[in-house]
C-alpha positions, 0 to 999 in steps of 0.5 A: 797320514798323507803317505797312507792316503796316497797309497790308498789311491794309488792301489785304487788307480791300479785296480780300476785300470786292470779291471778297465783292461779286463772288460775291454780284453774280454769284450774284444775276445768275444767279438772275435769269438762271435765273427769266427761263429758267423758265417762268411757272406760267401758262405751265406750265398752258397748255403742259400743256393744249394737250398734253392737248389734243393727246393727246384730239384724237389718241384721239378721231380713232383712235376714230371710225374704222369699218368697214362690213359688209353681210350678206344672208340669203334665205328661200327659201319667201317670196322674202323676205331681210333685209339687215344694215348693221353699222357697227363700229370692228373689221372681223372677219367674223360667224360665220353659216352663213345669211348672205351677206357682200355687201361689206366695207371694206377702209380704215377711215373717220372718221364725225364727230359728227352724223346719218349716213344709211344709203341702199340702192339696188337694182332687184332688191329692194323694201321689204317693206311687209307688216312696215312697212318704209320703201319709201324704203329709208333709215335714219338714225343720230345719232353722239354726240360724245365717245362712245367706242362708236358702233357700229350695226347697220341692218336692211332687211326686203326682198322679191325681184322675182325668184326668181334673184339674182346673181352680180354686183353686186346693189345699192350701199350709201351711208353719207352724213353730214348737212351741218348748214349746209344740212340736205342729205346729202353724196352727192357723197362719201359716208363709205362707197360699197359695191357689194353683190355675190354671187359665185355664183347663188342661186336661190329654188325652193320644193319641189313640191307633193307633197314639201313641201305648197307649190306655186309658181304661174307668176308666182313667187306661193307657196301654202301647202297649208292654203290660209290663206296665199297669197304673191302677188307685186306684179305679181299682186296684182291688185285687182277694179278692172278690168273684164277681170280682174272678168269673168274671175273671174266665168267661174270663179265663176258657179256659186258667187255666193251662196256667195261673197256669204255668205262676204263677209258682213257686206259683203253680206246676204241681202237683197243676194244676193235683189236680185242674183237678182231683178235679173241672173239671169233675164236674164243668168245666173249669170255677171253675178250673179257679175260684179255681186257682185265689182264691188259688193264692190270698190265697198264694200271696194276694199282687201279685194277682191283675188285673195289674199284671194277665193281663200283665203277661198273655201278652193277646191281647190289645181287650182281656185285655181291654174287660176283665178289662173294664167289670170287673171294670164296674161289680164291681163298679155297684155291 
């Protein structure tokens, strides 16, 4: 009886030991399996870094999308205008009654960090060099990397070649990126290529002389009533380097050649005027004195010797200035 009990106890002890070892082994296997499935510390950091990088890339891509708008402002008394090129992340228009919207993008474009060029192309405008505008009509802007606000505004100071402009396309605007590999601008596929267009015709007409003390000459030049400013267009800003032009002016100014010489001082002294009189007056008359005086003025001061300076410096009456200017321009162009 005792033997049977002993075998039963032994059998029970063996079964419990087996069961105990089995549970420990299972737990250990499970822990090892979970550890194999769990990513390491390095894997976690790499995973989070990649995820953070993707988020930043999407954010930067969104911040680098821009719109472009172009506005024109006309100045009726001078045939001048300004053109504003605005590049920004939003596309809301500017509330300005004096500015005309020429172009506006519909779809935002991505501008990558680097140098971009704003280029204006038109046969209706020229650069206003009087205010030191670059004759190339190109401007540069640097787009900074990892910078949230790369909005910029470029302005062109322009002169109109005619006093009428529009309707229709009056020019094109290009915004191009610089290729750092070869140092040239990518103009085959620019960032923006905008047609600058006016929906209606705009005519720049100054009021009559009697109403606003201003008079527009036949070529579009504007003469102020105080006779201190004569705005002459490019084709009429004639220098005294042409013999026909100088002879034509001398016809009108022959009786005032001494007065002109004194007004142009210190270019001419009284001794110079005496020499002109002794050399030309007796044989050829006042006309030749005036002609030689104007010719010598151009030789001594070629940058100064033009119609604008001459007629306004003499402070001639309006009708004389208009008559001289129009006649000279008409003769010069037809010759």
